[in-house]
C-alpha positions as CSV (number, residue, x, y, z in Angstrom):
1,M,9.4,78.8,-27.2
2,K,12.6,80.3,-28.3
3,L,15.7,80.1,-26.1
4,S,18.8,82.4,-25.7
5,I,21.8,80.5,-25.9
6,Q,22.1,82.6,-22.1
7,E,18.9,79.9,-21.3
8,L,20.3,77.3,-23.0
9,N,23.4,77.3,-21.0
10,Q,21.6,77.3,-18.0
11,I,19.3,74.6,-18.7
12,Y,21.9,72.3,-19.9
13,A,24.9,73.2,-17.7
14,D,26.7,69.8,-18.3
15,Q,26.6,70.0,-22.1
16,I,27.8,72.0,-25.1
17,C,25.7,75.0,-26.2
18,L,26.7,77.4,-28.9
19,E,25.4,79.9,-30.7
20,F,26.2,80.8,-34.6
21,S,25.3,84.4,-36.2
22,S,23.7,85.4,-39.5
23,Q,27.1,85.5,-41.1
24,D,28.4,81.8,-39.6
25,Q,25.2,80.7,-41.9
26,D,25.9,82.5,-45.0
27,K,29.4,81.1,-44.9
28,A,28.1,77.4,-44.2
29,W,25.5,77.5,-47.0
30,P,27.3,76.1,-50.0
31,S,27.1,77.0,-53.9
32,E,24.1,76.5,-55.7
33,N,26.1,74.1,-58.1
34,E,28.1,72.2,-55.1
35,Y,25.5,69.5,-54.7
36,S,23.0,67.5,-56.9
37,N,19.9,68.2,-55.3
38,D,18.1,70.3,-52.6
39,S,18.2,67.3,-49.7
40,A,22.1,67.1,-50.3
41,R,22.7,70.8,-50.4
42,W,20.4,71.4,-46.9
43,N,22.6,68.3,-45.6
44,A,25.8,70.0,-46.0
45,Y,24.6,73.5,-44.9
46,L,23.8,71.8,-41.3
47,N,26.9,69.5,-41.0
48,R,29.2,72.7,-42.2
49,L,27.2,75.2,-39.8
50,C,27.8,72.2,-37.1
51,L,31.7,71.8,-38.0
52,S,32.4,75.3,-38.3
53,K,31.4,75.6,-34.3
54,L,32.4,72.3,-32.9
55,I,36.0,72.4,-34.5
56,N,37.5,75.5,-32.9
57,W,35.4,74.6,-29.8
58,L,37.2,71.4,-29.8
59,A,40.8,72.6,-30.3
60,E,40.3,75.2,-27.7
61,N,39.5,72.4,-25.2
62,T,41.4,69.3,-25.9
63,E,45.4,69.3,-26.3
64,A,45.2,66.9,-28.9
65,E,45.5,67.7,-32.6
66,V,42.1,68.4,-33.8
67,K,42.0,67.5,-37.6
68,V,39.0,67.1,-40.1
69,F,38.3,63.5,-41.5
70,P,39.8,62.6,-44.2
71,S,40.2,66.3,-44.9
72,D,38.0,69.6,-45.2
73,K,38.4,69.8,-49.1
74,V,36.7,66.0,-50.0
75,L,33.3,66.9,-47.5
76,P,31.3,67.7,-50.3
77,T,31.8,63.9,-51.2
78,F,30.4,62.6,-48.5
79,W,27.6,65.2,-47.3
80,E,26.0,64.5,-51.1
81,F,25.2,61.5,-50.0
82,V,25.2,60.5,-45.5
83,N,24.8,62.5,-43.1
84,G,27.7,63.0,-40.2
85,T,31.1,64.7,-40.1
86,A,34.4,62.8,-38.8
87,I,36.7,64.7,-36.4
88,N,40.0,63.0,-35.5
89,I,41.3,64.0,-31.8
90,G,45.1,62.8,-31.7
91,K,44.6,59.0,-32.4
92,K,40.8,59.0,-31.6
93,R,38.0,60.1,-33.5
94,I,34.4,61.5,-33.5
95,V,31.1,61.7,-35.5
96,L,29.2,64.8,-35.3
97,I,25.5,63.7,-36.2
98,P,23.7,67.0,-36.6
99,C,19.4,66.7,-36.6
100,E,17.1,69.2,-36.4
101,A,14.5,67.4,-34.2
102,N,13.0,69.2,-31.2
103,N,13.1,66.3,-29.1
104,T,16.0,63.9,-28.2
105,E,14.3,60.3,-27.5
106,E,16.1,59.1,-30.4
107,F,19.8,59.3,-31.7
108,C,19.8,57.8,-35.0
109,V,23.6,57.4,-37.1
110,P,24.1,56.4,-40.9
111,Q,25.3,52.9,-40.8
112,E,27.9,54.4,-43.4
113,W,29.6,55.5,-40.3
114,V,29.4,52.5,-38.1
115,D,30.2,49.5,-40.7
116,I,32.4,51.3,-43.3
117,P,35.7,50.1,-41.4
118,T,37.7,53.3,-42.0
119,W,35.0,55.6,-41.5
120,A,33.7,54.0,-38.3
121,A,34.6,56.6,-35.1
122,D,35.4,55.6,-31.4
123,Y,32.6,57.9,-30.3
124,Y,29.0,59.8,-32.1
125,L,28.1,62.9,-31.0
126,A,24.5,63.5,-30.9
127,V,24.0,67.2,-32.2
128,Q,20.6,69.0,-31.5
129,I,21.0,72.1,-34.2
130,H,18.3,74.9,-34.8
131,P,19.4,77.0,-37.7
132,D,16.3,79.7,-37.3
133,D,16.9,80.1,-33.5
134,G,20.9,80.5,-34.4
135,W,22.0,77.8,-32.0
136,L,23.3,74.3,-31.3
137,R,23.9,71.9,-28.8
138,V,25.6,68.8,-28.3
139,W,23.4,66.7,-25.9
140,G,24.9,63.5,-25.4
141,Y,26.7,60.4,-27.2
142,A,27.5,57.1,-27.7
143,T,30.2,54.7,-28.3
144,H,30.8,52.2,-31.6
145,E,30.2,49.3,-29.4
146,Q,27.2,51.0,-27.8
147,L,25.4,51.1,-31.2
148,K,26.4,48.3,-32.2
149,Q,25.5,46.2,-29.3
150,L,22.0,48.3,-27.9
151,G,21.2,50.2,-31.1
152,N,18.2,49.5,-33.1
153,Y,19.1,48.6,-36.6
154,D,16.6,50.5,-38.7
155,R,16.7,48.2,-42.5
156,L,14.6,50.5,-44.0
157,D,16.3,53.8,-43.2
158,R,20.0,52.2,-42.8
159,T,20.8,53.4,-39.2
160,Y,21.6,52.1,-36.0
161,C,19.2,54.5,-33.0
162,L,19.3,54.3,-29.7
163,E,17.1,55.7,-27.3
164,G,18.2,59.1,-25.7
165,Q,18.0,57.6,-21.9
166,D,21.0,55.2,-23.3
167,L,23.3,58.1,-24.3
168,I,26.0,59.4,-22.0
169,A,25.2,62.7,-20.8
170,D,27.7,63.8,-19.0
171,L,30.4,64.8,-21.8
172,E,33.2,65.5,-19.3
173,V,33.7,61.4,-19.6
174,L,34.4,61.7,-22.7
175,W,36.9,64.3,-22.4
176,I,38.6,62.2,-19.8
177,V,38.3,58.8,-22.5
178,L,40.0,61.0,-25.0
179,E,42.8,62.2,-23.0
180,M,43.1,58.4,-21.7
181,G,43.4,57.2,-24.9
182,A,40.9,54.2,-24.1
183,D,40.1,51.7,-26.9
184,E,35.9,52.2,-27.9
185,K,36.2,51.2,-31.7
186,A,35.3,47.9,-32.8
187,V,36.8,46.3,-35.9
188,G,34.2,45.8,-38.6
189,K,33.9,43.1,-40.9
190,P,36.1,43.9,-44.1
191,L,34.2,45.1,-47.0
192,P,34.0,42.9,-50.4
193,I,36.6,44.0,-53.3
194,L,34.5,45.9,-56.4
195,S,36.2,45.3,-59.8
196,M,36.5,48.2,-61.7
197,K,33.8,46.8,-63.8
198,E,31.4,46.7,-61.5
199,A,32.3,50.0,-60.0
200,E,32.0,51.7,-63.1
201,K,28.6,49.7,-63.4
202,L,27.3,51.1,-60.0
203,V,28.7,54.6,-60.5
204,Q,26.6,54.9,-64.0
205,Q,23.6,53.8,-62.2
206,L,23.6,55.8,-59.2
207,S,24.4,59.3,-61.1
208,R,21.0,59.4,-62.6
209,P,19.6,62.9,-60.9
210,S,16.9,61.9,-58.1
211,P,15.9,64.2,-55.5
212,S,18.1,62.7,-52.6
213,S,21.1,60.5,-51.6
214,P,21.1,57.0,-53.9
215,R,22.4,55.5,-50.3
216,L,19.5,52.9,-50.3
217,K,19.3,51.9,-53.7
218,I,21.9,49.2,-53.8
219,D,22.4,46.4,-50.9
220,F,24.7,48.2,-48.3
221,E,27.6,46.4,-48.9
222,Q,28.2,47.0,-52.7
223,W,27.2,50.8,-51.4
224,A,29.7,51.0,-49.0
225,A,32.6,49.4,-50.8
226,L,31.6,51.7,-53.5
227,L,31.7,54.8,-50.8
228,E,34.9,53.9,-49.0
229,N,37.3,54.0,-52.3
230,D,38.2,57.8,-52.6
231,T,38.2,57.6,-56.6
232,W,35.2,55.8,-57.0
233,R,33.0,58.5,-54.3
234,Q,34.4,61.1,-56.1
235,Q,33.6,59.9,-59.7
236,L,30.2,59.4,-58.4
237,Y,29.8,63.0,-56.6
238,E,31.1,64.1,-59.6
239,Q,29.0,62.7,-62.1
240,R,25.7,63.3,-60.0
241,R,26.6,67.4,-60.1
242,Q,27.3,66.8,-64.1
243,Q,23.5,65.7,-64.7
244,V,22.2,69.1,-63.0
245,L,24.7,71.2,-65.0
246,T,23.9,69.5,-67.9
247,P,20.5,70.7,-69.5
248,A,17.6,69.2,-67.8
249,V,16.2,66.0,-69.1
250,I,13.3,66.0,-66.2
251,S,10.9,68.4,-65.8
252,V,9.6,69.3,-62.3
253,T,5.7,70.2,-62.1
254,P,5.5,73.7,-59.9
255,I,3.9,73.8,-56.7
256,T,1.7,76.2,-57.6
257,A,0.7,74.3,-60.9
258,T,-3.1,74.0,-61.4
259,R,-4.8,70.6,-62.2
260,S,-5.0,71.1,-65.6
261,Q,-1.1,71.5,-65.6
262,R,-0.8,68.6,-63.3
263,T,0.0,65.4,-64.5
264,M,-2.9,62.3,-63.6
265,V,-1.7,59.3,-61.6
266,N,-4.0,56.7,-63.3
267,L,-5.1,54.0,-60.2
268,S,-6.4,51.7,-62.8
269,N,-3.6,50.9,-64.4
270,W,-1.7,49.8,-61.4
271,W,-3.9,46.6,-61.2
272,Q,-2.0,45.6,-64.3
273,D,1.6,47.1,-62.6
274,L,1.8,49.9,-64.8
275,F,3.3,53.0,-62.8
276,E,3.9,56.5,-63.7
277,S,7.4,57.6,-63.9
278,G,8.5,58.6,-60.3
279,W,6.2,56.0,-58.3
280,Q,8.3,53.4,-57.0
281,A,8.1,49.9,-55.0
282,V,8.4,50.8,-51.2
283,E,11.2,48.3,-51.0
284,E,12.9,49.9,-53.9
285,L,13.0,53.4,-52.3
286,F,14.1,52.2,-49.0
287,G,16.5,50.1,-50.2
288,T,15.4,46.7,-49.1
289,Q,15.3,43.2,-51.2
290,E,12.8,41.6,-47.8
291,T,9.5,40.1,-49.7
292,N,8.0,41.0,-46.3
293,L,7.3,45.0,-46.4
294,A,5.6,44.9,-43.5
295,L,7.6,47.2,-41.5
296,A,7.3,49.3,-44.6
297,F,3.6,49.1,-45.1
298,R,2.8,49.9,-41.1
299,G,5.5,52.6,-41.1
300,R,9.0,53.5,-40.1
301,G,9.8,53.0,-36.6
302,S,6.8,51.2,-36.0
303,R,6.7,48.0,-34.0
304,R,4.7,44.9,-33.7
305,V,1.3,45.5,-31.3
306,E,1.9,43.6,-28.3
307,L,-1.0,41.9,-27.7
308,D,-2.4,41.8,-24.3
309,D,-3.1,38.2,-24.0
310,T,-1.3,34.9,-23.5
311,E,-1.2,33.3,-27.4
312,L,-0.8,29.4,-27.6
313,D,1.0,28.9,-31.1
314,D,-0.8,25.3,-31.9
315,A,-3.4,24.7,-34.3
316,V,-6.6,24.5,-32.1
317,T,-5.7,28.2,-31.1
318,I,-4.7,28.9,-35.0
319,K,-8.6,27.2,-36.2
320,R,-10.6,28.8,-33.3
321,Q,-8.6,32.1,-34.3
322,I,-10.3,31.8,-38.1
323,E,-13.1,30.8,-36.7
324,L,-13.8,33.9,-34.9
325,L,-13.0,36.3,-37.8
326,S,-15.9,34.5,-39.8
327,S,-18.5,34.8,-36.9
328,S,-17.7,37.7,-34.9
329,T,-19.9,40.9,-35.6
330,N,-17.4,43.0,-33.3
331,E,-15.1,44.8,-35.4
332,D,-12.2,45.7,-32.9
333,K,-12.2,41.9,-32.1
334,R,-12.0,41.2,-35.3
335,K,-8.6,43.6,-36.1
336,K,-7.1,42.2,-32.8
337,T,-8.1,38.7,-33.8
338,A,-6.2,39.1,-37.4
339,K,-3.1,40.3,-35.9
340,K,-2.9,37.4,-33.6
341,L,-3.5,35.0,-36.2
342,A,-0.7,36.3,-38.2
343,K,1.8,36.4,-35.4
344,N,0.9,32.5,-34.8
345,L,1.3,31.9,-38.6
346,E,4.2,33.7,-39.0
347,S,6.0,31.6,-36.1
348,L,4.7,28.2,-37.6
349,L,6.3,29.3,-40.8
350,K,9.3,30.1,-39.1
351,N,9.6,27.0,-37.4
352,D,8.2,24.7,-40.3
353,C,7.3,25.4,-43.4
354,N,7.5,22.7,-44.9
355,D,5.0,20.6,-43.0
356,R,2.5,19.7,-44.4
357,E,-0.2,20.6,-41.4
358,V,1.4,24.1,-41.2
359,K,0.9,24.3,-45.1
360,S,-2.6,23.8,-44.5
361,L,-3.3,26.1,-41.4
362,V,-1.4,28.9,-43.2
363,E,-3.7,28.6,-46.3
364,E,-7.2,28.6,-44.5
365,G,-4.9,31.7,-42.5
366,V,-5.1,33.5,-45.5
367,K,-8.3,32.9,-46.7
368,A,-9.7,34.1,-43.6
369,L,-8.0,37.4,-43.7
370,V,-8.8,37.5,-47.4
371,R,-12.4,37.3,-46.9
372,V,-12.4,39.7,-44.0
373,I,-10.3,42.1,-46.4
374,R,-12.9,41.7,-49.3
375,T,-16.3,41.6,-47.4
376,T,-15.8,43.9,-43.9
377,D,-17.6,47.2,-43.9
378,N,-15.4,48.2,-41.3
379,E,-12.4,50.4,-43.1
380,E,-9.8,49.9,-40.6
381,T,-10.5,46.2,-40.0
382,R,-10.1,45.9,-43.6
383,W,-6.5,47.8,-43.7
384,T,-5.3,45.6,-40.7
385,A,-6.3,42.4,-42.0
386,A,-4.4,43.7,-45.5
387,E,-1.4,44.7,-43.2
388,E,-1.1,41.3,-41.7
389,L,-1.8,39.5,-44.6
390,L,1.1,41.4,-46.3
391,I,3.2,39.7,-43.4
392,I,2.4,35.8,-44.0
393,D,1.8,36.0,-48.0
394,P,3.2,39.5,-49.4
395,K,2.3,38.5,-53.1
396,N,-1.3,37.9,-52.2
397,P,-3.3,39.8,-54.8
398,A,-5.6,40.4,-51.9
399,T,-3.2,43.0,-50.2
400,G,-3.7,44.8,-53.3
401,K,-0.9,47.3,-54.5
402,R,1.1,50.0,-53.1
403,R,3.3,52.6,-55.0
404,I,6.0,55.5,-52.8
405,K,7.2,58.7,-54.4
406,D,10.0,60.8,-53.1
407,L,8.7,64.5,-53.0
408,G,12.4,65.9,-52.2
409,M,12.9,69.0,-50.1
410,Q,10.2,71.2,-51.6
411,L,8.4,71.6,-48.0
412,V,10.8,74.1,-46.2
413,G,13.7,72.0,-46.4
414,N,11.6,68.7,-45.0
415,A,12.2,65.7,-47.0
416,V,8.6,63.4,-47.3
417,A,7.7,60.5,-49.4
418,L,4.0,59.7,-50.3
419,M,2.8,56.1,-50.1
420,V,-0.9,55.2,-51.8
421,S,-2.1,52.2,-51.4
422,I,-5.7,50.4,-53.2
423,L,-7.6,47.0,-52.0
424,E,-10.2,46.1,-54.5
425,K,-13.8,46.1,-52.5
426,P,-17.6,44.5,-53.2
427,Q,-19.4,46.4,-55.6
428,G,-16.4,47.8,-58.2
429,K,-15.3,50.0,-55.0
430,V,-11.7,50.9,-54.1
431,A,-10.5,51.5,-50.7
432,V,-7.6,53.5,-50.8
433,L,-4.6,55.0,-48.2
434,V,-2.9,57.7,-48.4
435,R,0.3,58.0,-45.8
436,L,3.3,60.4,-45.6
437,Y,6.7,59.0,-44.4
438,P,9.7,61.3,-43.5
439,M,12.9,61.0,-45.4
440,N,16.4,61.3,-44.7
441,D,17.5,59.4,-41.4
442,K,14.4,61.8,-39.8
443,A,12.4,59.8,-37.5
444,Y,9.5,61.8,-37.3
445,L,7.6,64.1,-39.6
446,P,7.7,68.1,-39.1
447,P,4.8,69.1,-37.0
448,Q,1.9,70.7,-38.4
449,L,2.8,69.3,-41.5
450,Q,-0.9,68.5,-43.1
451,L,-2.0,65.8,-45.4
452,T,-5.1,66.7,-47.3
453,I,-7.6,64.9,-50.2
454,L,-9.3,67.4,-52.1
455,D,-12.4,66.3,-54.4
456,D,-12.6,66.7,-57.6
457,R,-13.5,70.1,-57.2
458,E,-10.4,71.0,-54.9
459,A,-12.6,71.2,-52.3
460,T,-11.5,69.5,-48.7
461,F,-13.1,66.1,-47.6
462,L,-10.6,64.9,-45.4
463,E,-7.0,66.1,-43.8
464,A,-4.6,65.2,-41.0
465,K,-2.0,67.4,-39.5
466,A,1.4,65.8,-37.9
467,R,2.1,66.1,-34.4
468,E,5.2,65.6,-32.7
469,N,6.8,62.5,-32.7
470,D,4.6,61.2,-35.6
471,N,6.2,58.7,-37.6
472,F,3.8,58.9,-40.1
473,I,0.5,60.3,-41.1
474,Q,-2.4,59.1,-43.1
475,L,-6.2,59.3,-44.3
476,K,-8.9,56.3,-45.8
477,F,-11.5,56.5,-48.1
478,S,-13.2,54.4,-50.6
479,G,-14.1,55.6,-54.3
480,L,-15.3,54.6,-57.9
481,S,-14.0,53.8,-61.1
482,G,-13.4,57.3,-62.9
483,D,-13.4,59.1,-59.3
484,R,-10.8,62.5,-59.5
485,F,-9.2,63.3,-56.4
486,G,-6.0,65.1,-55.4
487,V,-3.7,64.7,-52.6
488,K,-2.5,68.0,-51.0
489,V,1.0,67.7,-48.5
490,S,1.5,71.6,-47.0
491,L,3.5,72.8,-44.5
492,G,3.4,76.7,-43.9
493,D,2.8,78.5,-47.0
494,A,4.9,75.8,-49.8
495,S,2.5,72.9,-50.7
496,I,3.0,69.9,-53.3
497,T,-0.4,68.3,-55.0
498,E,-0.9,64.9,-56.6
499,D,-3.7,64.3,-58.8
500,F,-5.2,60.7,-58.9
501,V,-8.1,58.8,-60.6
502,I,-9.4,55.6,-59.9
């Protein structure tokens, strides 16, 4: 339901609700060559629209000097890479974080604004923005200390996230503390010093064209040190733009292309670690070097399922769980047991990974999970066992192969990533899992986003649709070598299709 600005002000009387016109939107829209990709261009648009309305409101409602940090002129070198805009109010700093999400259950701030010492702010304002409806509202704020002490740090997104209920909703408190000059910002640890040679190498590496920010391509300390330096940040920004202005090297398959025009991804090659261009390891896309990819595999924002009974982390319990995995015919019980077993084995490995008995138990547990993956007829049980095995033995061949592709901003300005995983099954069959994730610091997929599996005649045989607050959607099926299928991702009239052969 579309709300007017008058209705918003009545509902959220203690919050800032501001309206913008079509002229405001036109002014905020960046030029075609100002950014290197659609994701950065959309990010800049939202931030410029947010800044243009709030900086005037702040100037009218505070006596202190209000200035953009570091200056309006260099903001594109920030928005090319990260969401958010900093404003200095007197001796204090606030950061505006615009977000299009319909709900206010969570507030996420990119790590750059928290852990780069010269960027860090005293306060962070959560701004809900609806360009199509013509309004924005500031629904709360958090302090630097809150984000560091109470925030949940997401290693995949490199964001600090607070639950909406933990934000300070009364904005009058913010204006009071700004006037009082209370010190809220903590001093972060200094960043490493990059040599000229290191910086030049990183600029060259990160200048390659990509459909989204390269902020997750290298470890955070290197990235932060590069970004904090005005000269290197400007160079990276200019070189990424130049790559786009230069005659294209990379061809993009049109969304409306027919199957004969589209590239076919051969999943059989994945068993030999031969992957088509654009398909990355999950940790590469999300920027983590951890060997345990369970969080990425299960879906961003998800947490380990809490078990409904008390567990004993001892050898007897683990042996019983291993036996139950092999003997039980109740698939729900087997799934639950697989989760319990992995949790107990993970705990043992953390406490004493060199003990001989521990190693023996882990080996037996791994074998039990592998047997489930290769013998069960239940797909839910198979994938549960694979995900749990990924936690304790991520390099085990039985966990299959998985790759992810950033689909960019082709779905009405929404960035999503497509992950495809395959597992070996009996009689030469292959289990396939297809999953969609939100990108660009988004916690949830856009509602009504549809994931469809097409057969070799491009007819639908499986489909799933994102609801409110879905941080991923997925589909599972099986096939034989040579089977062809398509994966269609659609939102409204926009769609992207990827074709596969097993």
